[in-house]
N, C-alpha and C positions, 0 to 999 in steps of 0.2 A: 402547527400540527401537520398541515397539508406537509410540509416539506421535510420531518424525520418522515411520514409515512414514506412518502416519493424516495427520498434516502435507502429505507429499509429494503421495501419493494428493489431499490436498483441492485441492493447489493446478493440480495437472494436471488436474483438471476442471474448475478453474475458468478455468486460462486457454487449453487445449483448442480453442476459436475460434480468439482471439484471436493464437494463434500459428499458424497452416495456413501452411503453405509458401507463397507465391506458386508458381503453374506453371510461370514463368519460369524462377527462381531453383532450382525441385528441377530444373528440368530440365539446367539446366549441372553437377548437381553427378552422382559417378560413382556407380551404382545400385553394392547391397551385400547379400548375403544372410549375415546374422550366429545364433549359436548361442551360448545361452548355456547353465549347466548343470554340469553334474561330467566325470566320469574319461572315461564313457563317450563324452564329446560334446569333451575337450578333443584324444582323438585314444593317451591313457597307454599303452599297449602297444605303440602303431603307432611308435612312432620317431623320431627326426631331430626334437627337440623343439627349439620355437623359443626363442633365449637371451632368459637371462634365467627362463628356469623352466626350470631344468634342476639347482635345488638352489642360486641366486647370491642371496648374503643371505637365503636362506632360501625362497627361491618358487620348490617341484614342483608347480607346476601341470603341468607335463608336455602343452605345449602342442603336438603334435604336424601337420607339414607335411602329412600324411597325413592329417590330421583329416578326416570329413567333409562336415565344411560346404567345403571348399575343392574337393569332387568334384561338385558339384550339378549347375554349372552354367546357376543361375537367377540371375546377375549378373554385372557384370565385375569383381567384387574381392568376395571372402570376410569377413567377421571372425569370430577365434574367442575369447570372452570365457569361454570357460568354463577349472574349474580343479579336480584330480583333487585327490577330497574334497569337495569342496563342497557343504553342505547347501541348501535351501532358504532357512538366513535369509541363507547369505552372495550367493544369488540378487537378494531381493528387494531393495529400497532396506530402509539401515540404517548403522549405525555403526559395526560391528564388521571385522575384519581375516581372510583366508583365506589363509594363505601370503603373509604382507604385500602383500595385495590388499584393495582395498574393494568395495560392490556393485558386481553385475553390470548391475544395472538403471540405477544411477544411470553406468555405463562407454559401457553403452545409450544413455544419452540423447549421451551427447557423439558416439558414430558417428553418429548417426542427423542430427542436424545438419551433420556434416561431408560425408557422403553419403543418397542417394535411398534408404534401406532398403527394397527391398521384402518382405520374405521374415524372420519372425525364428522360430529353431525351439527349444525349450527343454529341456532332459532332465534331470529333478529331481526326486528320492524319492530313490532307493537308500540315501543315507547319514544317512537320517533315519531314521523309526521302523523302516522295512522292515529299518534295515541288515544290507545285502545281505552283505557286509565280514565281519564279525561270524559272520553265517551262517554263511559260509563256512567260518571258519576252524572254526567247532564243529564243523561236518562232516568236516572234515579231525583232529580232533581225536581223534574215535569212529571215525574208519578207524583209526590210530595206535596208539589205546590198546582192548584190547581189552575193558574196566570200564564203558568209555562205550558209552550207551547212544546207539541210532541220531538222528542232528539232526532226523529227520525227526517223530523221536517224541515230540525235548525242544523242540522249535520250532514243529510241526505247530500244537500246539492254541494261541498265540503271532498264528499269522496273520491271522486276522480281525480283532483289535484295534491289531497293527500296522496294517494297510493303514489302519484308519477314521483312525489318528490322523496316515498320513501326506497324507492326504484337503485336509483344511484348510490344511496347509500347504503344499501345491504350487498349490489357489486363490489362496494368496495373493502365489504366485509372480507366475501370469498376471497377476493386476491388478493386480501392480505394474509387468509387463514391458507392458501396457497403457497405466499414467499415465507411463512413462518414454516412450514413444511418442507421446502426446500430451503433454506437458513438450517434446518435438522438434517440436510442429507438425503431429503426422499425426493424420489420424483414423482411425478403427478402419474404415474399410474401406480407408485408402488405401495398407496389406501385408497378406501373409499371417503368420497366426500359426499353429503348428503344436508340438505336445506331443506328444513320440515316448517310449512304452516302453521294456524295453532288451533286449538278448539274450541267451539260454541260453547259458550261457560248456561247461558239460558236456553232459551223456548219459549213461542206463543203456546207450548199444551204442558201450560204446569199445573199444577194443583189449583182448589179457587182458592182463594184469601191467598194469596204469593205474597203481599203486603207483609203479611201478621207473622208472613212464613219465615224472611229472610229474603226474598226475593224482590224486591223494591221497584219493576218494573210495570210498565203494562203490556198488555198484550198483544197488543201491535206495534211497539218499540223493541219487544224482544224477540217475533217474528222477523224483524225489518235485522236486524242482529245477527239474526242466523241464514237468513238466506240472502242477503245483500251485502252489510260489512264484512264479516270476517271468509266470503268467499271472494269480496274484492280485492281484499290482503293477500289471501292464498292465491289469486289469479298475478296479484301484482309478485309476489314471493318465485311460483314458478314458471313466470317473464326471466327473473331474474335467473333460474339454475338452465335454463335452456340458452340464455345467452352466455352465461358462463361454462358450461359442460359442465355441471354439475345435477346430482341425481335427486328428484323432487319429489318429497314425502308428504303428503296435501292429510294436513291432521283434523280441518273443519268438520267432519260425523266421527271424532275418533271420541267419544262420549253422546253419542247422539242415543238422546232413549234413557237415559241416565245424566241428566242435564240437571240444576239445581232448582232443588222444589219440586221434583216430578215423579219423586217417588216415598214411598211410609213402606218401613221408617226411614227414614233423610238419613240412613248410616250403608244404603242402597246404592246413594247417586258417588255420581262419579267426578264433580262437581261440588265443592264446600259453598256455603251458603254464603249471606255478610255475618263480617265476624266484629262488626262494631255499630252501633245505636247508627242511622242508616240521617239523622240527622243531621247528627255534628261527623258525620264522615261526609257530610257533601257542602255544612252552612260552618266547619271548623269549631271547634269544643274537644278536638282527640289529645291525649298531650303524647308526650313521643310516643311511648311505648302503645300504646291505643291506636297510633298513625300507621305503626311497623306490622301493628296487631291486624291491620286495616289490609296492610298487602297479601294476607291470606284468601280475601276473599274472592268470590267465585272464578279459583283457581283449581287444578284438577288433582286430588285424591291421591291417596296411599293407591288406591284400587285400582285407581283412572292412571296411575302408573305403571301398574307392574303391566295392565293388559298393553299401554303403548310402548313401552320397553320394549316386549317380548313382538307387537308389528314391528318395526324399527327393525329388532333384528332378522323377523321372517326378510320384510324388505330388497333389505340388505343382500341375503343371504339368496333372494331370489334375480336378483342381477338387471332386475328390468330398472328403465333410466327415470321413468313416474309410476307411481302408483295414490289410491287412497285408503289411509288405515279409519276403518269402519268397526262401530260398535254393532255388534249382534245381540238380539235378543236371548243368548242364551251366555249371556254375559262377556262374551269372548271378543274384544279385537281383534280383525282382521285383514288382511292386507286385498287389497280390490283395485284396478282398472277399470275405468270411465263410472267410476259411483261416487267422485270426487262433491258435486254439485247436487246440497239439498232441495228437498221442492217444496214450495210451501204447503201447509196443514194443510 
């Protein structure tokens, strides 16, 4: 797969100039904003999944009609190439498949030839060495079993090592996205490329009896996730953006104050609570449908995607090289600078 990626990137570099789309031809194409990545970008948890991504023939990409790419107002059309559970290898060039689908970068080439792509958003890394799903399961297990040590103690020492391993994988994706656009005839300056991080789904500021409400985490572990784990991944992705000349949008605080188990009624929350029995999720016992239903746990809701999409659009239009998307008490998410790092409660 590495050899295939190298050949594709080399080809893109060699022909970039020759394939530049003629201005008249480009103007005739519909404009499009495109997102690549994993469940956070596909809209898993937001519901109303596109036909063909709801388990048909093994495709569980869970691309939602509410995904934030459809709420940016950056172009006349929006294209969601993201897929739940995707790793960096599934987003970049390669010959593997994930949920029956091939390389997202390769499909970007096709989209960029049939549209005039103005903006590309990439959100990936959570399913690689960062292992946010595995971390969440470990934290739930620690909550359910008093014998288990807190996940912040067992996994905390591994954070730096894991983030160091994530960085080169995401850098590879950024290079492949650039190469894909060159293959389609775009100069690097012809479109905006944004790398986004992830919103923290839980907080130590949960309602009482949070375990019974659908958030089986200790407050201390939830606080560690909000103030340490998610910011660490965000800082790693920011470093990737800086090294690759990519714009960066920090999403750690994008659902702050609206996390799972923080509001009554729960419909006011911007993060889903756990969608399956916690013990079955941690210790096994879920059937295929239950396993994929569990994908929706602790993911942004349709309301969250609406606000994040507007924030992404505002960020792109601002021209800022980097900023944060921060939820406000008024139920609006805004672009802010110097406000990315959450503080302990």
